[in-house]
C-alpha positions as CSV (number, residue, x, y, z in Angstrom):
1,M,-21.6,11.7,-44.7
2,K,-20.4,10.6,-41.2
3,R,-24.0,10.1,-40.2
4,L,-24.6,8.1,-43.3
5,I,-21.6,5.9,-42.5
6,Y,-22.7,5.1,-39.0
7,I,-26.2,4.3,-40.2
8,M,-24.8,2.0,-42.8
9,I,-22.7,0.0,-40.2
10,G,-25.8,-0.4,-38.0
11,I,-24.7,1.5,-34.9
12,G,-27.7,3.7,-34.7
13,M,-28.9,1.9,-31.5
14,Q,-25.7,2.7,-29.6
15,L,-25.5,6.4,-30.9
16,N,-29.2,7.0,-30.0
17,A,-29.1,5.2,-26.6
18,T,-29.7,7.5,-23.6
19,A,-27.0,8.2,-21.1
20,Q,-29.2,6.4,-18.6
21,D,-29.1,3.1,-20.6
22,S,-25.6,3.3,-21.9
23,L,-22.4,2.7,-19.9
24,T,-20.0,5.6,-20.5
25,I,-16.3,5.5,-20.3
26,D,-16.3,7.9,-17.2
27,Q,-18.7,5.5,-15.5
28,C,-16.4,2.6,-16.2
29,R,-13.4,4.4,-14.8
30,A,-15.3,5.2,-11.5
31,M,-16.5,1.7,-11.2
32,A,-13.1,0.3,-11.8
33,V,-11.5,2.6,-9.3
34,E,-14.1,1.6,-6.7
35,H,-13.8,-2.2,-7.4
36,N,-10.1,-2.7,-8.0
37,R,-8.4,-4.9,-5.4
38,Q,-5.0,-3.3,-5.9
39,L,-6.5,0.1,-5.2
40,Q,-8.2,-1.3,-2.1
41,Q,-4.8,-2.6,-0.9
42,A,-3.2,0.7,-1.7
43,R,-5.9,2.5,0.4
44,E,-5.3,0.1,3.2
45,Q,-1.6,0.8,3.0
46,R,-2.3,4.5,3.2
47,E,-4.4,3.9,6.3
48,K,-1.7,1.9,7.8
49,S,1.0,4.6,7.2
50,G,-1.3,7.0,9.0
51,Y,-1.3,4.8,12.1
52,D,2.5,4.6,11.7
53,V,2.7,8.4,12.0
54,M,0.5,8.5,15.0
55,A,2.6,5.7,16.8
56,M,5.9,7.6,16.0
57,K,4.6,10.9,17.1
58,A,3.8,9.5,20.5
59,N,7.6,9.0,21.1
60,Y,7.9,12.8,21.7
61,L,5.6,12.3,24.7
62,P,6.2,10.7,28.1
63,K,5.6,6.9,28.5
64,L,3.7,5.7,31.6
65,D,3.9,2.0,32.3
66,F,2.5,-0.3,34.9
67,Q,4.2,-3.5,36.0
68,A,3.3,-6.1,38.6
69,F,4.6,-9.5,39.6
70,N,4.1,-12.0,42.2
71,L,6.9,-14.5,43.0
72,L,6.4,-17.8,44.7
73,N,9.4,-19.8,45.9
74,T,10.6,-22.2,48.5
75,T,13.6,-20.1,49.8
76,S,14.0,-20.4,53.6
77,G,16.7,-20.7,56.3
78,S,17.6,-20.0,60.0
79,I,20.4,-18.5,62.0
80,G,21.1,-19.7,65.7
81,M,22.6,-17.6,68.4
82,P,23.6,-19.3,71.7
83,S,22.7,-17.9,75.2
84,A,25.2,-15.7,77.0
85,P,25.6,-13.7,80.4
86,L,25.2,-9.9,80.0
87,P,27.0,-7.8,82.6
88,I,25.0,-5.3,84.8
89,Y,26.5,-1.8,85.0
90,S,26.3,0.5,88.0
91,Y,27.3,4.1,88.2
92,N,30.7,4.8,89.9
93,S,30.4,8.3,91.4
94,Q,34.3,8.5,92.0
95,M,35.1,7.7,88.4
96,G,32.0,9.4,87.0
97,Q,31.0,6.5,84.7
98,F,29.1,3.2,84.6
99,L,31.2,0.2,85.4
100,P,30.2,-3.6,85.4
101,A,29.8,-5.5,88.5
102,V,32.7,-7.9,88.4
103,L,34.7,-10.3,90.8
104,T,38.4,-9.9,91.2
105,D,41.2,-11.8,92.9
106,A,43.9,-10.6,95.3
107,S,45.9,-9.2,92.4
108,G,42.9,-7.2,91.1
109,N,42.3,-9.4,88.0
110,V,38.8,-9.8,86.9
111,T,37.6,-13.4,87.5
112,G,33.9,-13.1,86.6
113,L,30.8,-11.2,86.9
114,S,29.2,-10.5,90.3
115,Q,26.0,-9.5,88.8
116,Y,24.7,-10.4,85.3
117,A,21.5,-11.0,83.2
118,E,21.1,-14.0,80.9
119,F,20.9,-13.3,77.2
120,P,18.6,-16.0,75.9
121,A,19.5,-18.4,73.0
122,M,17.8,-17.3,69.8
123,T,16.9,-18.9,66.4
124,V,16.2,-16.4,63.6
125,K,14.1,-18.1,60.8
126,Y,13.3,-16.5,57.5
127,K,11.6,-17.5,54.3
128,M,10.3,-16.0,51.0
129,P,7.0,-17.8,50.3
130,N,5.6,-14.9,48.3
131,L,7.0,-11.6,47.0
132,F,4.6,-9.1,45.3
133,N,5.5,-6.0,43.6
134,A,3.5,-3.4,41.7
135,S,5.0,-0.2,40.2
136,L,4.4,2.7,37.8
137,S,7.3,4.2,35.8
138,L,7.3,7.4,33.8
139,V,10.0,8.1,31.1
140,Q,10.4,11.4,29.2
141,P,12.9,11.5,26.4
142,I,14.9,14.8,26.4
143,Y,17.5,14.3,23.7
144,M,17.8,11.0,21.6
145,G,20.4,12.3,19.1
146,G,17.6,13.1,16.5
147,K,16.3,9.6,16.4
148,I,12.7,10.5,17.1
149,D,12.7,13.4,14.7
150,A,14.2,11.2,11.9
151,G,11.8,8.3,12.7
152,Y,8.8,10.8,12.6
153,T,9.9,12.3,9.3
154,M,10.4,8.8,7.8
155,T,6.8,7.9,8.7
156,K,5.5,11.1,7.2
157,I,7.4,10.3,4.0
158,G,5.9,6.8,4.0
159,Q,2.5,8.4,4.3
160,R,3.2,10.6,1.2
161,I,4.5,7.6,-0.6
162,S,1.2,5.8,0.1
163,D,-0.7,8.7,-1.3
164,E,1.4,8.7,-4.5
165,N,1.0,4.9,-4.8
166,I,-2.7,5.3,-4.7
167,R,-2.4,7.8,-7.5
168,M,-0.1,5.5,-9.5
169,T,-2.4,2.5,-9.0
170,E,-5.4,4.6,-10.0
171,S,-3.7,5.7,-13.3
172,E,-2.8,2.1,-14.1
173,V,-6.4,1.0,-13.3
174,I,-7.7,3.8,-15.5
175,V,-5.5,2.9,-18.4
176,S,-6.5,-0.8,-18.1
177,V,-10.2,0.0,-18.0
178,E,-9.9,2.4,-20.9
179,E,-8.3,-0.3,-22.9
180,A,-10.9,-2.9,-21.9
181,Y,-13.7,-0.4,-22.7
182,A,-12.2,0.5,-26.1
183,L,-11.9,-3.2,-27.0
184,A,-15.6,-3.8,-26.0
185,V,-16.6,-0.9,-28.2
186,K,-14.5,-2.2,-31.0
187,A,-16.0,-5.6,-30.6
188,S,-19.5,-4.2,-30.5
189,E,-19.0,-2.2,-33.6
190,M,-17.4,-4.9,-35.4
191,V,-20.5,-7.0,-34.9
192,D,-22.5,-4.3,-36.4
193,V,-20.0,-4.1,-39.3
194,A,-20.2,-7.8,-39.9
195,K,-24.0,-7.8,-39.8
196,S,-24.2,-4.8,-42.2
197,Y,-21.9,-6.5,-44.6
198,R,-24.0,-9.7,-44.4
199,H,-27.1,-7.6,-45.0
200,L,-25.5,-6.1,-48.2
201,L,-24.7,-9.6,-49.5
202,Q,-28.2,-10.9,-48.6
203,E,-29.7,-8.0,-50.7
204,L,-27.2,-8.7,-53.4
205,L,-28.1,-12.4,-53.3
206,K,-31.8,-11.6,-53.9
207,T,-30.9,-9.4,-56.8
208,V,-28.7,-12.1,-58.4
209,E,-31.2,-14.8,-57.8
210,S,-33.9,-12.7,-59.6
211,A,-31.5,-12.1,-62.4
212,V,-30.7,-15.7,-62.7
213,R,-34.3,-16.6,-62.9
214,H,-34.8,-14.1,-65.8
215,G,-31.7,-15.4,-67.5
216,M,-29.7,-12.1,-67.0
217,R,-27.1,-13.7,-64.8
218,T,-25.4,-17.1,-64.6
219,R,-25.4,-19.5,-61.7
220,N,-21.7,-18.9,-61.5
221,D,-22.5,-15.4,-60.3
222,L,-25.1,-16.7,-57.8
223,M,-22.4,-19.2,-56.4
224,K,-19.9,-16.4,-55.9
225,V,-22.4,-14.4,-53.8
226,Q,-23.4,-17.5,-51.8
227,V,-19.7,-18.2,-51.0
228,K,-19.3,-14.5,-49.9
229,L,-22.4,-14.7,-47.8
230,N,-21.2,-17.9,-46.0
231,Q,-18.0,-16.2,-45.2
232,A,-19.9,-13.2,-44.0
233,Q,-22.0,-15.4,-41.7
234,L,-18.9,-16.9,-40.2
235,S,-17.5,-13.4,-39.6
236,V,-20.7,-12.4,-37.8
237,T,-20.3,-15.5,-35.5
238,R,-16.7,-14.7,-34.8
239,A,-17.6,-11.1,-34.0
240,D,-20.3,-12.1,-31.6
241,N,-17.9,-14.4,-29.8
242,A,-15.2,-11.6,-29.7
243,Y,-17.7,-9.1,-28.3
244,D,-18.9,-11.6,-25.7
245,L,-15.3,-12.1,-24.5
246,A,-14.6,-8.3,-24.6
247,R,-17.8,-7.7,-22.6
248,M,-16.8,-10.3,-19.9
249,N,-13.4,-8.7,-19.7
250,L,-14.9,-5.3,-19.2
251,C,-17.3,-6.6,-16.5
252,Q,-14.4,-8.2,-14.6
253,V,-12.4,-4.9,-14.7
254,I,-15.3,-2.8,-13.4
255,G,-16.4,-5.3,-10.8
256,M,-19.7,-6.5,-12.5
257,P,-20.9,-10.2,-12.9
258,L,-19.4,-11.6,-16.0
259,S,-22.9,-12.5,-17.2
260,S,-24.0,-8.8,-17.1
261,P,-25.4,-7.4,-20.3
262,L,-23.8,-4.1,-21.2
263,L,-24.9,-1.3,-23.5
264,I,-21.8,0.7,-24.1
265,A,-21.7,4.3,-25.2
266,R,-19.3,5.1,-27.9
267,P,-16.6,7.6,-26.7
268,D,-16.5,10.9,-28.4
269,I,-13.2,11.8,-30.1
270,T,-13.2,15.6,-30.7
271,S,-10.8,18.2,-31.9
272,A,-10.3,19.2,-28.3
273,L,-8.1,16.1,-28.0
274,V,-5.9,17.3,-30.7
275,E,-5.5,20.7,-29.0
276,E,-4.7,19.0,-25.7
277,V,-1.9,17.1,-27.2
278,M,-0.5,19.8,-29.3
279,S,-0.5,22.4,-26.4
280,A,1.3,20.1,-24.0
281,T,4.1,21.7,-22.0
282,D,7.7,20.7,-21.8
283,D,8.0,16.9,-21.2
284,S,10.6,17.2,-18.4
285,L,8.0,19.4,-16.4
286,Q,5.1,17.1,-17.0
287,V,7.2,14.1,-15.7
288,L,7.5,15.9,-12.4
289,S,3.8,15.5,-11.8
290,R,3.8,11.7,-12.2
291,P,3.3,9.7,-9.1
292,E,6.2,7.5,-10.1
293,Y,8.6,10.4,-10.0
294,A,7.1,11.7,-6.7
295,I,7.6,8.2,-5.1
296,L,11.3,7.9,-6.3
297,N,11.9,11.5,-5.0
298,E,10.4,10.5,-1.6
299,K,12.5,7.4,-1.5
300,A,15.6,9.5,-2.0
301,E,14.5,11.7,1.0
302,L,13.8,8.5,3.0
303,A,17.5,7.4,2.4
304,R,18.6,10.9,3.7
305,Q,16.5,10.4,6.8
306,Q,17.8,7.0,7.3
307,L,21.3,8.6,7.6
308,R,20.1,10.8,10.3
309,L,18.6,7.7,12.1
310,T,21.9,5.9,11.8
311,R,24.0,8.9,13.2
312,S,21.5,9.2,16.1
313,D,22.7,5.7,17.3
314,Y,26.1,7.2,18.1
315,L,25.0,10.5,19.6
316,P,24.3,11.1,23.3
317,H,20.9,10.1,24.7
318,L,19.3,11.8,27.6
319,A,16.0,10.9,29.3
320,A,14.3,11.7,32.7
321,F,12.3,9.0,34.6
322,A,10.2,8.6,37.6
323,S,9.0,5.5,39.2
324,G,7.0,4.4,42.4
325,G,5.7,1.2,43.6
326,Y,4.6,-1.1,46.4
327,T,6.4,-4.2,47.5
328,N,5.3,-7.0,50.0
329,G,7.0,-10.2,50.7
330,G,9.3,-12.2,52.9
331,K,8.8,-13.2,56.6
332,V,11.2,-13.2,59.6
333,T,10.6,-15.2,62.8
334,V,12.6,-14.9,66.1
335,D,12.3,-17.7,68.8
336,A,14.1,-17.1,72.1
337,T,15.0,-19.8,74.7
338,S,16.0,-19.0,78.3
339,S,16.4,-21.0,81.6
340,L,13.8,-19.1,83.3
341,A,11.1,-18.4,80.6
342,G,11.6,-21.4,78.4
343,T,11.0,-20.9,74.6
344,Q,9.0,-17.9,73.4
345,R,8.4,-16.3,70.1
346,M,9.6,-12.8,70.4
347,Y,9.3,-11.5,66.8
348,D,7.1,-12.5,63.7
349,H,7.1,-9.8,61.0
350,T,6.8,-9.4,57.2
351,L,10.2,-8.5,55.9
352,I,9.2,-6.0,53.2
353,D,5.9,-4.1,53.2
354,Q,6.3,-0.5,51.9
355,F,5.9,2.1,49.2
356,S,8.9,3.5,47.4
357,G,9.7,5.8,44.7
358,C,12.6,7.5,42.8
359,V,13.3,10.1,40.1
360,G,16.4,10.6,38.0
361,V,17.9,11.0,34.5
362,T,19.7,8.5,32.3
363,F,22.6,9.5,30.0
364,S,24.4,7.3,27.4
365,M,27.2,8.1,25.1
366,P,28.8,5.6,22.6
367,I,32.5,6.1,22.7
368,F,34.2,3.4,20.4
369,H,32.7,0.6,18.6
370,F,35.7,-0.5,16.4
371,G,34.5,1.1,13.1
372,E,30.9,0.1,13.3
373,R,29.7,3.8,13.2
374,R,31.9,4.6,10.2
375,G,30.6,1.5,8.3
376,K,27.0,2.1,8.9
377,I,27.1,5.8,8.1
378,R,29.1,5.1,4.8
379,S,26.5,2.5,4.0
380,A,23.7,5.0,4.5
381,K,25.4,7.5,2.3
382,S,25.8,5.0,-0.4
383,S,21.9,4.3,-0.2
384,I,21.3,8.1,-0.8
385,R,23.6,8.1,-3.9
386,M,21.9,5.0,-5.2
387,A,18.5,6.6,-4.7
388,E,19.5,9.8,-6.4
389,I,21.1,7.9,-9.4
390,E,17.8,5.8,-9.7
391,L,15.7,9.1,-9.6
392,A,17.8,10.7,-12.3
393,D,17.8,7.5,-14.5
394,K,14.0,7.1,-14.1
395,R,13.4,10.7,-14.9
396,E,15.1,10.4,-18.2
397,K,13.2,7.2,-19.0
398,M,9.9,8.7,-18.1
399,T,10.6,11.7,-20.3
400,L,11.4,9.3,-23.1
401,E,8.2,7.4,-22.4
402,L,6.2,10.5,-22.6
403,A,7.7,11.6,-25.8
404,Q,7.1,8.1,-27.3
405,A,3.5,8.2,-26.0
406,R,2.8,11.6,-27.5
407,N,4.3,10.5,-31.0
408,T,2.1,7.3,-30.8
409,L,-0.9,9.5,-30.0
410,R,-0.2,11.8,-32.9
411,E,0.3,8.9,-35.2
412,Q,-3.1,7.5,-34.1
413,L,-4.8,10.8,-34.6
414,T,-3.5,10.8,-38.1
415,A,-4.5,7.3,-38.7
416,L,-8.0,8.0,-37.5
417,E,-8.3,11.0,-39.9
418,I,-7.1,8.9,-42.8
419,A,-9.3,6.0,-41.8
420,R,-12.3,8.2,-41.8
421,L,-11.5,9.7,-45.1
422,S,-11.1,6.1,-46.4
423,V,-14.6,5.2,-45.1
424,E,-16.1,8.2,-46.9
425,Q,-14.3,7.2,-50.1
426,A,-15.2,3.5,-49.7
427,T,-18.9,4.4,-49.1
428,E,-19.0,6.6,-52.1
429,N,-17.2,3.9,-54.2
430,L,-19.8,1.4,-53.0
431,R,-22.7,3.6,-53.9
432,L,-21.2,4.1,-57.4
433,S,-20.4,0.4,-57.8
434,R,-24.0,-0.7,-56.9
435,S,-25.4,1.9,-59.4
436,S,-23.0,0.7,-62.1
437,Y,-23.7,-3.0,-61.3
438,D,-27.5,-2.5,-61.4
439,S,-27.1,-0.8,-64.8
440,G,-25.1,-3.7,-66.1
441,M,-21.9,-1.6,-66.4
442,E,-19.9,-3.4,-63.8
443,T,-19.1,-7.1,-63.2
444,L,-20.2,-8.9,-60.1
445,S,-16.6,-9.4,-59.0
446,D,-15.9,-5.8,-59.1
447,H,-19.1,-5.0,-57.1
448,L,-18.1,-7.7,-54.5
449,E,-14.6,-6.1,-54.3
450,A,-16.3,-2.7,-53.6
451,Q,-18.3,-4.2,-50.8
452,S,-15.2,-5.9,-49.3
453,L,-13.2,-2.6,-49.5
454,W,-16.1,-0.8,-47.7
455,Q,-16.1,-3.5,-45.0
456,S,-12.4,-3.2,-44.6
457,A,-12.4,0.6,-44.4
458,L,-15.1,0.4,-41.6
459,A,-13.0,-2.1,-39.7
460,D,-9.8,0.0,-40.1
461,E,-11.7,3.1,-38.8
462,I,-13.0,1.3,-35.9
463,D,-9.5,-0.2,-35.1
464,A,-7.9,3.3,-35.5
465,R,-10.5,4.8,-33.0
466,T,-9.7,2.0,-30.5
467,Q,-6.0,2.4,-30.8
468,L,-6.5,6.1,-30.3
469,I,-8.4,5.7,-27.0
470,V,-5.7,3.4,-25.8
471,A,-2.9,5.7,-26.8
472,L,-4.6,8.6,-25.3
473,G,-4.9,6.8,-21.9
474,K,-1.2,5.9,-22.0
475,W,-0.2,9.4,-22.9
476,R,-2.2,10.9,-20.1
477,K,-0.7,8.4,-17.7
478,A,2.8,9.3,-19.0
479,A,2.1,12.9,-18.6
480,G,0.9,12.6,-15.0
481,K,-2.6,13.6,-16.0
């Protein structure tokens, strides 16, 4: 009977199409996952989080930096020193020491130097026309209050959140493509139903026209069939337009040009689906496998690590360092003037021209910040409680969402079974009605009503199957599948 139904609604071409020519729902899922821009962005975020982990991990290792600068300025100056006599010392053997050669008066007072040397007048000039420095520095953190550990853990959490975000986005994309696919299948089959109904009316019109010519039917019967046929033709046009829009929507979702012709394979709804739904485990356990729950759980852990990071700002920090460099710059010039030698340049030298280095440790310890530490830590603890409350609230809502999705899916399974039974009954009713009409035992209005009921039953079966596919995708998403 099922085969007869599908032959009657004109979908033999789709059912007999090969897998190579038909676009299956699995292929649409794969194409949508590959094409979707939100997924591309989520994957890029995942790659970015990997780089963040790499950057944070480097904080455990020493940092080697090179720095160089060249300073040009106009700083200059000079210092003048006047000339002066310098005493000449000779050794006094009686006193056993060197004494200056001096002149004394009758009282023994020193009146001057009997022998001396001239200390020339000097002018010391300095300027800083250029100062160059190049240095290497090496810093190795020893203890930073747990800041590095907390930061690294937070980047790893961010990486896991990115992974779960990809899963969540994929599930959303799959649900959307399944809905678009189901609507396209529905629109395609509604076209076939409309054409099949039109074909029935066309055959009936020929029969009635023949009967009118032989005086067995009135023209009133003929007009009734023509009106129904006109309505059927309008239904075909509307169904074609609906299918064209559904096809374009599916093309957009899977990343194909909107003008692409599609041959869509009809999804197979089997009893295994019923078994899958009925054998589902406890809702609260299934919720734990959802990416949304995993993201919320990771956010709560992220808040805990933020507390560690905040506390680390108020703990001791210890690091070792070493640096070395070369400095060159400054110039000193000394000009000396004497009565005998005149003016001579005695000294002309670069002030700084050397390599230098140092090693050491740095230690810092916050002592008192007027309540800043307490306020930040309490704020971080509040963030943890907020994240835990949100996690508990969303878990309950996700459990409720899963239960609702399962109930909807079960309702759609029942609706499909009833719709298929209605199609069988409407098909049999149409067969009996046509036999009765041909034998003159049924009026034309009753026969037209049987055809209309048959068309409506087919449309209801297609709609129930479409809603079942959509409900199945939403249930699997709610169950973390």
